Legacy VTK file of the C-alpha trace (Angstrom):
# vtk DataFile Version 3.0
C-alpha trace
ASCII
DATASET POLYDATA
POINTS 82 float
-178.804 13.926 259.656
-179.045 13.373 256.071
-175.898 13.392 253.842
-177.130 15.049 250.554
-173.776 15.237 248.799
-170.147 14.276 249.009
-167.305 16.065 247.216
-163.686 17.142 247.690
-163.494 14.774 250.794
-166.408 16.596 252.652
-170.065 15.818 253.392
-172.831 18.169 252.688
-175.374 17.527 255.433
-178.951 18.744 256.292
-179.950 18.089 259.866
-183.524 16.779 260.358
-184.214 18.842 263.493
-182.737 22.108 262.159
-183.887 25.578 261.723
-184.755 28.138 259.004
-183.121 29.618 256.694
-182.366 26.716 254.532
-178.649 25.838 254.699
-176.196 23.068 254.536
-173.509 22.042 256.919
-170.200 20.892 255.528
-168.201 18.438 257.600
-164.736 16.830 256.961
-161.374 18.283 257.840
-163.336 21.171 259.638
-166.863 22.360 259.244
-168.887 25.045 257.617
-172.442 26.419 257.398
-173.666 27.834 254.095
-177.102 29.473 253.835
-178.475 28.516 250.482
-180.389 31.833 249.890
-178.319 34.788 251.004
-179.578 38.373 250.780
-178.763 38.561 247.109
-180.163 35.063 246.373
-176.801 33.365 246.023
-175.478 31.020 248.726
-173.590 32.794 251.603
-171.101 31.361 254.019
-172.350 31.749 257.532
-169.258 30.131 259.385
-166.247 28.075 258.723
-163.969 26.407 261.265
-160.929 24.460 260.458
-161.312 24.500 256.728
-158.586 26.126 254.746
-159.519 29.083 252.448
-158.080 27.207 249.494
-160.504 24.217 250.477
-163.511 26.505 250.941
-163.431 27.812 247.271
-164.329 24.506 245.652
-166.823 23.796 248.533
-168.632 27.219 247.851
-168.659 26.467 244.024
-170.109 23.034 244.695
-172.841 24.566 246.831
-173.701 27.134 244.108
-173.697 24.513 241.406
-175.914 22.224 243.552
-178.042 24.798 245.310
-181.328 23.906 243.707
-180.991 20.281 244.459
-180.028 21.214 248.151
-183.174 23.311 248.454
-185.394 20.516 247.210
-183.777 18.139 249.691
-184.456 20.957 252.510
-188.032 21.017 251.542
-188.323 17.307 251.354
-186.915 17.056 254.888
-188.530 20.290 256.477
-191.414 21.112 254.290
-191.971 24.207 252.192
-189.776 27.234 252.770
-191.434 30.605 253.878
LINES 1 83
82 0 1 2 3 4 5 6 7 8 9 10 11 12 13 14 15 16 17 18 19 20 21 22 23 24 25 26 27 28 29 30 31 32 33 34 35 36 37 38 39 40 41 42 43 44 45 46 47 48 49 50 51 52 53 54 55 56 57 58 59 60 61 62 63 64 65 66 67 68 69 70 71 72 73 74 75 76 77 78 79 80 81
């Protein structure tokens, strides 16, 4: 597990033994999974458990703002994306 970012009281994590597509897990007061490249190219929320909707908005915005950094980290950990 590699913590790639911290914001708003949450950790943005990429697991070393994880699977495609490239995504981050967000942990803190609840957890979420966000694919970094959704069908339209923008990040998309896959799941969210225990995180209030009002807390998800800044987490999604943070993921959008740092998506390219997260993708670079994904490639560093897992190799090139397909």
